[in-house]
C-alpha positions in Angstrom: 17.2 -43.2 19.3 19.4 -40.5 20.8 18.2 -37.2 22.2 19.5 -35.4 19.2 17.6 -37.6 16.9 14.4 -37.0 18.9 14.9 -33.2 18.7 15.5 -33.4 14.9 12.3 -35.5 14.4 10.3 -33.0 16.4 11.8 -30.1 14.5 11.1 -31.9 11.2 7.4 -32.3 12.1 7.1 -28.7 13.2 8.7 -27.7 9.9 6.2 -29.7 7.9 3.3 -28.2 9.8 4.6 -24.7 9.3 5.2 -25.4 5.6 1.6 -26.6 5.2 0.3 -23.6 7.1 2.3 -21.2 4.9 1.0 -22.9 1.7 -2.6 -22.6 3.0 -2.1 -18.9 3.8 -0.4 -18.3 0.4 -3.3 -20.0 -1.4 -5.8 -18.0 0.6 -4.2 -14.7 -0.7 -3.4 -15.9 -4.2 -6.6 -17.6 -5.3 -8.6 -14.4 -5.6 -5.8 -12.9 -7.7 -5.8 -16.1 -9.9 -9.6 -15.8 -10.3 -9.2 -12.2 -11.3 -6.6 -13.0 -13.9 -8.6 -15.8 -15.4 -11.9 -13.8 -15.4 -10.2 -10.9 -17.2 -9.7 -13.2 -20.2 -13.5 -13.9 -20.5 -16.2 -12.2 -22.3 -19.4 -11.0 -20.6 -21.2 -14.1 -21.5 -18.4 -16.5 -20.4 -18.2 -14.8 -17.0 -21.7 -16.2 -16.2 -21.5 -19.5 -18.1 -18.2 -21.0 -17.1 -16.6 -22.0 -13.8 -14.7 -19.2 -12.1 -11.2 -20.7 -12.4 -11.8 -22.1 -15.9 -11.1 -20.2 -19.1 -14.0 -19.2 -21.3 -14.7 -20.4 -24.8 -12.9 -17.4 -26.3 -9.8 -15.6 -25.1 -11.1 -12.0 -24.8 -8.4 -10.4 -22.7 -7.1 -8.0 -25.3 -10.6 -7.1 -26.4 -11.5 -6.4 -22.8 -8.4 -4.2 -22.4 -9.4 -2.2 -25.5 -12.9 -1.8 -24.2 -11.7 -0.7 -20.7 -9.5 2.1 -22.1 -12.0 3.3 -24.8 -15.3 3.0 -22.8 -17.0 6.4 -22.0 -14.3 8.7 -23.5 -11.4 6.8 -22.0 -12.4 7.5 -18.4 -10.4 4.5 -17.1 -7.0 5.9 -18.3 -7.7 9.2 -16.5 -8.8 7.3 -13.4 -5.6 5.2 -13.5 -3.5 8.3 -13.9 -5.2 10.0 -11.0 -4.6 7.0 -8.8 -0.9 6.9 -9.8 -0.5 10.6 -8.9 -2.4 10.3 -5.6 -0.5 7.2 -4.6 3.0 8.4 -5.6 2.7 11.8 -4.1 1.2 10.4 -0.9 3.8 7.7 -0.6 6.8 10.0 -1.1 5.4 12.6 1.2 4.4 10.1 3.9 7.8 8.4 3.7 9.6 11.7 4.1 7.5 12.9 7.0 7.4 9.6 8.9 11.2 9.1 8.5 12.0 12.5 10.0 9.4 11.9 12.8 10.5 8.4 13.6 14.2 9.3 13.6 13.5 12.3 15.9 11.5 10.1 18.4 14.3 7.4 18.4 17.4 9.6 18.5 16.4 12.7 20.5 14.9 13.4 23.9 12.8 16.6 24.2 10.1 17.9 26.5 6.9 16.0 25.9 8.4 13.3 23.7 6.8 10.5 25.6 3.4 12.1 25.8 3.5 12.8 22.0 4.6 9.2 21.3 1.9 7.7 23.5 -0.7 9.9 21.8 0.6 8.6 18.5 0.1 5.0 19.8 -3.5 5.9 20.8 -4.1 7.3 17.3 -3.2 4.0 15.8 -6.2 2.5 17.5 -8.6 4.8 15.7 -9.9 3.3 12.4 -9.4 5.5 9.4 -13.0 5.1 8.4 -14.1 6.8 11.6 -12.1 9.8 10.6 -13.5 10.1 7.1 -16.5 12.3 8.0 -14.6 14.7 10.3 -11.9 14.9 7.6 -14.5 15.8 5.1 -16.0 18.5 7.3 -12.6 19.9 7.9 -11.7 20.1 4.2 -15.2 21.4 3.4 -14.7 24.2 5.8 -11.6 25.4 4.0 -13.0 24.8 0.5 -10.7 22.0 -0.4 -13.2 19.2 -1.2 -13.3 17.9 -4.8 -9.6 18.6 -5.2 -6.6 16.3 -5.3 -5.4 17.8 -2.0 -8.4 16.2 -0.3 -7.0 12.8 -1.1 -3.3 13.5 -0.8 -3.1 15.5 2.4 -4.9 12.9 4.7 -2.6 10.2 3.2 0.5 12.0 4.4 -0.3 11.4 8.0 0.2 7.8 9.2 0.6 7.2 13.0 1.4 3.5 12.3 4.2 4.5 9.8 5.7 6.9 12.4 5.6 4.1 15.0 7.2 1.7 12.5 10.0 4.1 11.6 10.7 4.9 15.3 11.1 1.2 16.1 13.3 0.7 13.0 15.4 3.8 13.6 16.1 2.8 17.2 17.4 -0.6 16.0 19.2 0.4 12.8 20.9 3.6 13.8 23.7 3.3 16.4 23.9 6.1 18.9 27.7 5.5 19.0 27.9 6.3 15.3 26.0 9.5 15.8 28.3 10.5 18.7 31.3 9.9 16.6 29.9 12.1 13.9 29.2 14.9 16.4 32.7 14.7 17.7 34.0 15.1 14.1 31.9 18.3 13.9 29.0 17.2 11.8 25.8 19.1 12.2 22.5 17.3 13.1 21.2 17.8 9.6 24.3 16.4 8.0 24.2 13.4 10.4 20.5 12.8 9.4 21.0 13.0 5.7 24.4 11.3 5.3 24.3 8.7 8.1 20.7 8.3 9.2 18.9 8.1 5.9 21.2 5.4 4.3 20.7 3.2 7.4 16.9 3.7 7.3 16.5 2.7 3.6 14.6 -0.6 4.2 12.2 1.2 6.6 11.6 4.0 4.2 10.8 1.5 1.4 8.4 -0.3 3.7 6.6 2.9 4.6 6.6 3.9 1.0 5.0 0.6 -0.1 2.4 0.6 2.8 1.3 4.1 1.9 1.3 3.4 -1.8 -0.9 0.4 -1.4 -3.2 2.1 1.1 -3.7 5.2 -1.1 -4.1 3.1 -4.3 -6.8 1.0 -2.7 -8.5 3.8 -0.9 -12.2 4.0 -1.7 -14.2 5.6 1.0 -12.3 8.8 1.4 -12.3 9.6 -2.4 -16.0 8.6 -2.5 -17.0 11.3 -0.1 -14.4 13.9 -1.0 -14.8 13.9 -4.8 -17.9 14.8 -6.9 -16.1 15.4 -10.3 -15.7 12.0 -12.1 -12.6 13.4 -13.8 -10.8 13.4 -10.4 -11.9 9.8 -9.4 -9.3 7.2 -8.6 -9.7 3.8 -10.2 -11.4 2.3 -7.2 -14.3 4.8 -7.3 -14.5 4.7 -11.0 -14.8 1.0 -11.2 -17.5 1.1 -8.5 -19.4 3.5 -10.7 -19.1 1.1 -13.6 -20.3 -1.8 -11.5 -23.3 0.2 -10.3 -24.1 1.0 -14.0 -23.7 -2.7 -15.0 -26.1 -3.8 -12.3 -28.6 -1.4 -13.5 -28.4 -2.7 -17.1 -30.9 -4.8 -18.8 -29.2 -8.2 -19.0 -25.9 -9.5 -17.6 -24.5 -10.1 -21.1 -24.9 -6.4 -21.9 -23.5 -5.3 -18.6 -20.0 -3.9 -17.9 -18.9 -6.8 -15.7 -16.0 -7.7 -18.1 -14.8 -4.1 -18.0 -15.0 -4.0 -14.2 -13.1 -7.3 -13.8 -10.4 -6.5 -16.4 -10.1 -3.0 -15.0 -9.6 -4.4 -11.5 -6.9 -6.8 -12.8 -5.1 -4.0 -14.6 -5.2 -1.8 -11.5 -3.4 -4.6 -9.5 -0.5 -5.0 -11.9 1.3 -1.7 -10.9 1.2 -2.7 -7.3 2.7 -6.1 -8.1 5.5 -4.4 -10.2 6.2 -1.9 -7.4 6.5 -4.7 -4.8 8.7 -6.9 -7.0 11.0 -3.9 -7.8 11.3 -2.5 -4.3 11.5 -5.7 -2.2 15.2 -6.0 -2.8 15.8 -2.8 -0.9 14.3 -4.4 2.2 17.3 -6.7 2.6 20.0 -4.4 1.2 21.8 -1.9 3.4 20.5 -3.2 6.7 24.0 -3.1 8.1 25.6 -0.6 5.7 27.8 1.8 7.7 26.8 0.3 11.0 29.2 0.0 14.0 30.0 -3.4 15.5 29.9 -3.1 19.2 
């Protein structure tokens, strides 16, 4: 066996090991979603009488969907709309702010830029749950609790997203390209909007998706900020249903089917958004770039 054959054999074994590891990780993340999809087709009784990954005696998915949207004056539809508004506004706003901040940190040098960026890195280490109570006290002091702004405004600030955009901008935007634009007389704003933004497209989509998912799944902040159930996002609303179901008489009369089906329906928009936007991650990575 030649040295080349030995290297190929080693690489082949490594490839097999990595493939198995990837399949294990994929199953780890997909199995809960599969369970949720299967469970949403079961009635309340079948949820407790059949194996988790086995379908029930009756296919009750459409009945469950009707029950979810008609239960308690149609609260679920309002919660889902609230979640959509909170997530979209937060994602668009966070993408705009972090793109501008990341571009500025990457392309410009100004007094205090390193101190500000190091402070940003330190802020990444602080868990968001630790900031929930101070954020509540701050918003309570200005009378903004129990309003949509109490959910949207904190979601606009993401130190990790700024760090991500700074790293991406430093790699995607060529300083040579910017200097050429300045020599041609372009203003900094025109350079940013006509040159920087197109090159930052994949990074913007990434930040948009990260913020969208984080706001969509946010539970603790809305729980302490909101007291009016008409303003609840779907996470808090489903938690209220679950608490009500656990306080019921018997499991067959509980709202478990509504909670499971509502949870599955709340995941579908995120899957659609990911499938629709992932193509932008690989498009435009080198559009308009300069070959050195």
